[in-house]
ROLO-547312 format. One record per atom (N, C-alpha, C, CB): residue number from 1; residue in one letter; x, y, z. Coordinates in steps of 0.2 Angstrom, whole numbers, always signed. Glycine has a CB too. Layout:
<pts>
 seq type    xx    yy    zz
 NUM    A     X     Y     Z
...
</pts>
This chain:
<pts>
 seq type    xx    yy    zz
   1    M   -87   +30   -37
   1    M   -83   +26   -33
   1    M   -76   +26   -35
   1    M   -86   +18   -33
   2    A   -72   +25   -30
   2    A   -65   +25   -31
   2    A   -62   +20   -36
   2    A   -61   +24   -24
   3    S   -65   +14   -36
   3    S   -63    +9   -40
   3    S   -64   +11   -48
   3    S   -67    +2   -39
   4    D   -69   +15   -49
   4    D   -71   +17   -56
   4    D   -65   +21   -58
   4    D   -77   +21   -56
   5    R   -62   +26   -53
   5    R   -57   +30   -55
   5    R   -50   +26   -56
   5    R   -56   +35   -50
   6    V   -49   +21   -52
   6    V   -43   +16   -53
   6    V   -44   +13   -60
   6    V   -43   +11   -48
   7    Q   -50   +10   -62
   7    Q   -51    +7   -68
   7    Q   -50   +11   -74
   7    Q   -57    +4   -68
   8    K   -52   +18   -74
   8    K   -52   +22   -79
   8    K   -45   +25   -81
   8    K   -57   +27   -79
   9    K   -41   +25   -76
   9    K   -35   +29   -76
   9    K   -29   +24   -76
   9    K   -34   +34   -71
  10    V   -29   +18   -77
  10    V   -24   +13   -77
  10    V   -18   +15   -81
  10    V   -26    +6   -79
  11    P   -12   +16   -78
  11    P    -7   +18   -82
  11    P    -5   +13   -87
  11    P    +0   +19   -77
  12    E    -2   +16   -93
  12    E    +0   +11   -98
  12    E    +7   +10   -98
  12    E    -2   +15  -105
  13    L    +9    +4  -100
  13    L   +16    +2  -100
  13    L   +18    +3  -108
  13    L   +18    -5   -98
  14    A   +23    +8  -109
  14    A   +25    +9  -116
  14    A   +29    +2  -118
  14    A   +30   +15  -116
  15    E   +29    +1  -124
  15    E   +32    -5  -127
  15    E   +39    -6  -124
  15    E   +32    -4  -135
  16    R   +43    -1  -123
  16    R   +50    -2  -121
  16    R   +50    +2  -114
  16    R   +55    +2  -126
  17    G   +45    +2  -110
  17    G   +45    +6  -104
  17    G   +48    +1   -98
  17    G   +38    +7  -102
  18    E   +50    +5   -93
  18    E   +53    +1   -88
  18    E   +48    -1   -83
  18    E   +58    +6   -84
  19    I   +48    -8   -82
  19    I   +43   -11   -78
  19    I   +42    -8   -71
  19    I   +44   -19   -78
  20    S   +48    -7   -68
  20    S   +47    -5   -61
  20    S   +44    +2   -60
  20    S   +54    -5   -58
  21    D   +46    +6   -65
  21    D   +43   +13   -65
  21    D   +35   +12   -67
  21    D   +46   +17   -71
  22    Y   +33    +8   -71
  22    Y   +26    +7   -73
  22    Y   +22    +4   -67
  22    Y   +25    +2   -79
  23    L   +25    -1   -63
  23    L   +22    -4   -58
  23    L   +21    +2   -52
  23    L   +25   -10   -55
  24    G   +27    +6   -51
  24    G   +27   +11   -46
  24    G   +21   +16   -47
  24    G   +33   +14   -46
  25    R   +20   +18   -54
  25    R   +15   +23   -55
  25    R    +8   +19   -54
  25    R   +15   +25   -63
  26    Y    +7   +13   -56
  26    Y    +1    +9   -54
  26    Y    +0    +9   -47
  26    Y    +1    +2   -57
  27    A    +4    +7   -43
  27    A    +3    +7   -36
  27    A    +2   +14   -33
  27    A   +10    +4   -32
  28    F    +6   +19   -35
  28    F    +4   +25   -32
  28    F    -3   +28   -34
  28    F   +10   +30   -35
  29    W    -5   +27   -40
  29    W   -11   +29   -42
  29    W   -17   +25   -38
  29    W   -12   +27   -50
  30    Q   -16   +19   -37
  30    Q   -21   +15   -33
  30    Q   -21   +18   -26
  30    Q   -19    +7   -33
  31    R   -16   +19   -23
  31    R   -16   +22   -16
  31    R   -19   +29   -16
  31    R    -9   +22   -14
  32    T   -17   +33   -21
  32    T   -20   +40   -20
  32    T   -27   +40   -22
  32    T   -16   +44   -26
  33    V   -30   +35   -25
  33    V   -37   +35   -26
  33    V   -41   +32   -20
  33    V   -39   +31   -32
  34    V   -38   +26   -17
  34    V   -41   +23   -12
  34    V   -40   +27    -5
  34    V   -38   +16   -11
  35    L   -35   +30    -4
  35    L   -33   +34    +2
  35    L   -35   +41    +1
  35    L   -26   +33    +4
  36    T   -42   +43    +0
  36    T   -44   +49    +0
  36    T   -49   +50    +6
  36    T   -47   +51    -7
  37    P   -50   +55    +9
  37    P   -56   +56   +14
  37    P   -62   +53   +12
  37    P   -56   +63   +16
  38    P   -65   +55    +6
  38    P   -72   +52    +4
  38    P   -72   +44    +4
  38    P   -74   +54    -2
  39    S   -66   +41    +1
  39    S   -66   +34    +1
  39    S   -65   +31    +8
  39    S   -60   +32    -3
  40    I   -61   +34   +12
  40    I   -60   +32   +19
  40    I   -67   +32   +23
  40    I   -55   +36   +23
  41    H   -70   +38   +22
  41    H   -77   +39   +26
  41    H   -82   +33   +23
  41    H   -80   +46   +24
  42    L   -82   +31   +17
  42    L   -86   +26   +15
  42    L   -85   +20   +18
  42    L   -86   +26    +7
  43    W   -78   +18   +18
  43    W   -76   +12   +21
  43    W   -78   +11   +28
  43    W   -68   +11   +20
  44    R   -77   +17   +32
  44    R   -79   +17   +39
  44    R   -86   +16   +40
  44    R   -77   +24   +42
  45    L   -90   +19   +36
  45    L   -98   +19   +36
  45    L  -100   +11   +35
  45    L  -101   +23   +31
  46    V   -97    +9   +29
  46    V   -99    +2   +27
  46    V   -97    -3   +33
  46    V   -97    +0   +20
  47    A   -91    -3   +35
  47    A   -88    -7   +40
  47    A   -93    -7   +46
  47    A   -81    -6   +42
  48    G   -95    -1   +48
  48    G   -99    +0   +54
  48    G  -106    -3   +54
  48    G   -99    +7   +56
  49    E  -108    -3   +48
  49    E  -115    -6   +46
  49    E  -115   -13   +43
  49    E  -119    -1   +42
  50    A  -110   -16   +42
  50    A  -109   -22   +39
  50    A  -114   -28   +42
  50    A  -102   -25   +38
  51    S  -114   -28   +48
  51    S  -118   -33   +51
  51    S  -126   -32   +50
  51    S  -117   -34   +59
  52    R  -128   -26   +49
  52    R  -135   -24   +48
  52    R  -136   -24   +40
  52    R  -137   -17   +51
  53    F  -131   -22   +36
  53    F  -132   -22   +29
  53    F  -127   -26   +25
  53    F  -132   -15   +27
  54    P  -127   -32   +26
  54    P  -121   -36   +23
  54    P  -121   -36   +16
  54    P  -122   -44   +25
  55    E  -127   -34   +12
  55    E  -127   -34    +5
  55    E  -123   -27    +3
  55    E  -134   -34    +3
  56    L  -123   -22    +7
  56    L  -120   -16    +6
  56    L  -112   -17    +6
  56    L  -122   -11   +10
  57    A  -110   -21   +11
  57    A  -103   -23   +12
  57    A  -101   -27    +6
  57    A  -101   -27   +18
  58    Q  -105   -32    +4
  58    Q  -103   -36    -2
  58    Q  -102   -32    -8
  58    Q  -109   -41    -3
  59    I  -107   -27    -9
  59    I  -106   -23   -15
  59    I  -100   -19   -15
  59    I  -112   -18   -16
  60    L   -98   -16   -10
  60    L   -92   -12    -9
  60    L   -86   -17   -10
  60    L   -91    -9    -2
  61    Y   -86   -23    -8
  61    Y   -80   -27    -9
  61    Y   -80   -29   -16
  61    Y   -81   -34    -4
  62    V   -85   -31   -19
  62    V   -85   -33   -26
  62    V   -83   -28   -31
  62    V   -92   -36   -28
  63    R   -86   -22   -30
  63    R   -84   -16   -34
  63    R   -78   -13   -32
  63    R   -90   -11   -34
  64    G   -75   -14   -27
  64    G   -69   -11   -25
  64    G   -63   -16   -25
  64    G   -69    -9   -17
  65    P   -61   -19   -20
  65    P   -55   -23   -20
  65    P   -55   -29   -25
  65    P   -54   -26   -13
  66    Q   -61   -33   -25
  66    Q   -61   -38   -29
  66    Q   -60   -36   -37
  66    Q   -68   -42   -28
  67    R   -63   -31   -39
  67    R   -63   -28   -45
  67    R   -56   -26   -47
  67    R   -68   -22   -46
  68    E   -53   -22   -42
  68    E   -46   -20   -43
  68    E   -41   -26   -44
  68    E   -44   -16   -37
  69    I   -42   -31   -40
  69    I   -38   -37   -40
  69    I   -38   -40   -47
  69    I   -39   -42   -35
  70    A   -45   -41   -49
  70    A   -46   -44   -56
  70    A   -43   -40   -62
  70    A   -53   -45   -57
  71    S   -43   -34   -61
  71    S   -40   -29   -66
  71    S   -33   -30   -66
  71    S   -43   -22   -65
  72    F   -30   -30   -60
  72    F   -22   -30   -60
  72    F   -20   -37   -62
  72    F   -20   -28   -53
  73    A   -24   -42   -61
  73    A   -22   -49   -63
  73    A   -21   -49   -71
  73    A   -27   -54   -61
  74    K   -26   -45   -74
  74    K   -25   -45   -81
  74    K   -19   -41   -84
  74    K   -31   -41   -84
  75    V   -17   -36   -80
  75    V   -11   -32   -81
  75    V    -5   -37   -80
  75    V   -10   -26   -77
  76    L    -5   -41   -75
  76    L    +1   -45   -74
  76    L    +1   -51   -79
  76    L    +0   -49   -67
  77    E    -5   -53   -81
  77    E    -5   -58   -87
  77    E    -1   -55   -93
  77    E   -12   -60   -88
  78    Q    -3   -49   -95
  78    Q    +0   -46  -100
  78    Q    +8   -45  -100
  78    Q    -3   -39  -102
  79    L   +10   -43   -94
  79    L   +17   -42   -92
  79    L   +20   -49   -93
  79    L   +18   -39   -85
  80    A   +17   -54   -90
  80    A   +20   -61   -91
  80    A   +20   -63   -98
  80    A   +16   -66   -87
  81    A   +15   -61  -102
  81    A   +15   -63  -109
  81    A   +21   -60  -113
  81    A    +8   -61  -112
  82    R   +23   -54  -111
  82    R   +29   -50  -114
  82    R   +35   -53  -111
  82    R   +28   -43  -113
  83    D   +35   -58  -106
  83    D   +41   -60  -103
  83    D   +44   -55   -98
  83    D   +46   -63  -108
  84    L   +40   -51   -96
  84    L   +43   -46   -91
  84    L   +42   -48   -84
  84    L   +39   -39   -92
  85    L   +38   -53   -83
  85    L   +37   -56   -76
  85    L   +36   -64   -77
  85    L   +30   -54   -72
  86    T   +37   -68   -72
  86    T   +36   -75   -72
  86    T   +31   -76   -67
  86    T   +43   -79   -71
  87    I   +25   -78   -69
  87    I   +19   -78   -64
  87    I   +15   -84   -66
  87    I   +15   -72   -64
  88    D   +14   -89   -61
  88    D    +9   -94   -63
  88    D    +2   -93   -61
  88    D   +12  -100   -59
  89    D    +1   -88   -56
  89    D    -6   -87   -54
  89    D    -7   -79   -53
  89    D    -7   -90   -47
  90    P    -8   -76   -58
  90    P    -9   -69   -58
  90    P   -14   -66   -53
  90    P   -11   -66   -65
  91    K   -19   -70   -52
  91    K   -24   -67   -47
  91    K   -21   -67   -40
  91    K   -31   -72   -47
  92    T   -18   -72   -38
  92    T   -14   -72   -32
  92    T    -9   -67   -31
  92    T   -11   -79   -30
  93    A    -5   -66   -36
  93    A    +0   -61   -36
  93    A    -3   -54   -36
  93    A    +4   -61   -43
  94    A    -9   -53   -39
  94    A   -12   -46   -39
  94    A   -15   -45   -32
  94    A   -18   -46   -44
  95    S   -18   -50   -29
  95    S   -21   -50   -22
  95    S   -15   -48   -17
  95    S   -24   -56   -20
  96    H    -9   -51   -18
  96    H    -4   -49   -13
  96    H    -2   -42   -14
  96    H    +2   -54   -15
  97    F    -1   -40   -21
  97    F    +1   -33   -22
  97    F    -4   -28   -19
  97    F    +2   -32   -30
  98    N   -11   -30   -21
  98    N   -16   -25   -18
  98    N   -16   -25   -11
  98    N   -23   -28   -20
  99    Q   -15   -30    -7
  99    Q   -14   -30    +0
  99    Q    -8   -26    +3
  99    Q   -14   -37    +3
 100    R    -3   -27    -1
 100    R    +4   -23    +1
 100    R    +3   -16    +0
 100    R   +10   -26    -3
 101    V    -1   -14    -6
 101    V    -1    -7    -7
 101    V    -6    -3    -3
 101    V    -4    -7   -15
 102    T   -12    -6    -1
 102    T   -17    -3    +2
 102    T   -19    -5    +9
 102    T   -23    -4    -2
 103    S   -17   -11   +11
 103    S   -20   -13   +18
 103    S   -17    -9   +24
 103    S   -17   -20   +19
 104    A   -11    -8   +25
 104    A    -9    -5   +31
 104    A   -11    +3   +31
 104    A    -1    -5   +32
 105    P   -10    +6   +26
 105    P   -12   +13   +26
 105    P   -19   +14   +27
 105    P    -9   +17   +20
 106    L   -23   +10   +24
 106    L   -30   +10   +24
 106    L   -33    +9   +31
 106    L   -34    +5   +19
 107    K   -30    +4   +35
 107    K   -32    +2   +42
 107    K   -30    +8   +46
 107    K   -28    -4   +44
 108    R   -24   +11   +45
 108    R   -22   +16   +49
 108    R   -26   +22   +48
 108    R   -14   +18   +47
 109    A   -28   +24   +42
 109    A   -33   +30   +41
 109    A   -40   +28   +44
 109    A   -33   +31   +33
 110    M   -42   +22   +43
 110    M   -49   +21   +45
 110    M   -49   +21   +53
 110    M   -51   +14   +43
 111    L   -44   +19   +56
 111    L   -44   +19   +64
 111    L   -42   +26   +67
 111    L   -40   +14   +66
 112    L   -37   +29   +64
 112    L   -34   +35   +67
 112    L   -36   +42   +64
 112    L   -26   +35   +66
 113    G   -40   +41   +59
 113    G   -43   +48   +56
 113    G   -40   +50   +50
 113    G   -43   +53   +61
 114    D   -43   +55   +47
 114    D   -40   +58   +41
 114    D   -33   +61   +41
 114    D   -45   +64   +38
 115    D   -31   +63   +47
 115    D   -24   +65   +48
 115    D   -19   +60   +47
 115    D   -23   +68   +55
 116    A   -21   +53   +47
 116    A   -17   +48   +47
 116    A   -16   +45   +39
 116    A   -19   +42   +51
 117    I   -20   +49   +35
 117    I   -19   +47   +28
 117    I   -12   +49   +25
 117    I   -24   +51   +23
 118    P    -8   +45   +23
 118    P    -1   +47   +21
 118    P    -1   +52   +16
 118    P    +3   +40   +18
 119    K    +4   +56   +16
 119    K    +6   +61   +11
 119    K    +9   +58    +5
 119    K   +10   +67   +14
 120    H    +9   +62    -1
 120    H   +12   +59    -7
 120    H   +19   +56    -7
 120    H   +12   +65   -12
 121    A   +23   +60    -3
 121    A   +30   +57    -3
 121    A   +30   +50    +1
 121    A   +35   +62    +1
 122    A   +26   +49    +6
 122    A   +26   +43    +9
 122    A   +22   +37    +5
 122    A   +22   +43   +16
 123    L   +17   +40    +1
 123    L   +14   +35    -4
 123    L   +19   +33    -9
 123    L    +8   +39    -7
 124    R   +23   +37   -12
 124    R   +28   +35   -17
 124    R   +33   +30   -14
 124    R   +31   +42   -20
 125    C   +35   +32    -8
 125    C   +40   +27    -5
 125    C   +37   +20    -4
 125    C   +43   +30    +1
 126    R   +31   +20    -1
 126    R   +28   +14    +0
 126    R   +27   +10    -7
 126    R   +22   +14    +4
 127    A   +24   +14   -12
 127    A   +23   +11   -18
 127    A   +29    +7   -21
 127    A   +20   +16   -23
 128    A   +35   +11   -20
 128    A   +41    +8   -23
 128    A   +43    +2   -19
 128    A   +47   +13   -22
 129    E   +42    +2   -13
 129    E   +43    -4    -9
 129    E   +39   -10   -11
 129    E   +42    -3    -1
 130    C   +33    -9   -12
 130    C   +28   -14   -15
 130    C   +30   -17   -21
 130    C   +21   -11   -15
 131    V   +33   -13   -26
 131    V   +35   -15   -32
 131    V   +41   -19   -31
 131    V   +37    -9   -37
 132    W   +46   -17   -27
 132    W   +52   -21   -26
 132    W   +50   -28   -24
 132    W   +56   -18   -20
 133    V   +45   -29   -19
 133    V   +43   -35   -17
 133    V   +40   -39   -23
 133    V   +38   -35   -11
 134    L   +36   -36   -27
 134    L   +33   -40   -32
 134    L   +38   -42   -37
 134    L   +28   -35   -36
 135    L   +43   -38   -39
 135    L   +48   -40   -44
 135    L   +53   -45   -41
 135    L   +52   -33   -46
 136    A   +54   -45   -34
 136    A   +58   -50   -31
 136    A   +55   -57   -31
 136    A   +59   -48   -23
 137    A   +48   -57   -31
 137    A   +45   -63   -31
 137    A   +43   -65   -39
 137    A   +38   -62   -28
 138    Y   +42   -61   -43
 138    Y   +40   -63   -50
 138    Y   +44   -60   -55
 138    Y   +33   -61   -51
 139    G   +49   -56   -54
 139    G   +53   -53   -59
 139    G   +56   -58   -63
 139    G   +57   -48   -56
 140    N   +57   -56   -70
 140    N   +61   -60   -74
 140    N   +68   -58   -73
 140    N   +58   -59   -82
 141    K   +72   -63   -71
 141    K   +79   -62   -69
 141    K   +83   -60   -75
 141    K   +82   -68   -66
 142    A   +81   -61   -81
 142    A   +85   -59   -87
 142    A   +84   -52   -88
 142    A   +82   -63   -93
 143    I   +79   -48   -85
 143    I   +78   -41   -87
 143    I   +82   -37   -82
 143    I   +70   -40   -85
 144    G   +84   -39   -77
 144    G   +88   -35   -72
 144    G   +86   -35   -65
 144    G   +88   -28   -75
 145    A   +90   -31   -61
 145    A   +88   -31   -54
 145    A   +82   -27   -52
 145    A   +94   -28   -50
 146    A   +80   -28   -46
 146    A   +74   -24   -44
 146    A   +76   -17   -43
 146    A   +71   -27   -37
 147    P   +71   -13   -43
 147    P   +72    -5   -42
 147    P   +76    -4   -36
 147    P   +66    -1   -42
 148    G   +81    +1   -36
 148    G   +85    +3   -30
 148    G   +91    -1   -30
 148    G   +80    +3   -24
 149    G   +92    -6   -34
 149    G   +98   -10   -34
 149    G   +98   -15   -29
 149    G  +104    -5   -33
 150    R   +92   -17   -26
 150    R   +92   -22   -21
 150    R   +93   -29   -23
 150    R   +85   -21   -17
</pts>
C-alpha cells in the first residue's frame, strides 16, 4: 500500500537542516507515492464500490490518509519541540498540509485519467507552494522568511 511506502521513507531533518527544504522533500515524497497509477487505480476502484463495500473504503481511509496525517502530526510536534514551528494543534495542521499536498492532483488524476498525473517538475513546484503556506501559518518568525522570499 502507498501509505506503507510513505511511512517507511519519511525524510529525516538534519539537526541543522533547513526546515523548508525538509518539508519540501516530505511533500514531494508524499505526492510521488500517492500519485502513481496503481494508487490512483485503487482509489478509483474503492470509491466506485464504497456504497457496496463501506468497510473496504474505511480500511483504505484509515491505512491511507488518516495514517499519513497522524504520522505527519508527530513530525510537526517534533519540529515545534525544536522551536522550528509554532503549532497548537499538530493534527489539524497535518490534515491541512495533507489536503493541500494531495487533494487537487488526486481528484484531477482520478477523474481525468493517468495522463493527468502531474510530472515531477509540477509536483516539486506544488510541494514548494504547500510548504510556503505551512510556514506562513506556523513558521517560527525568529527563524526567517518563508521559502522563495515571500
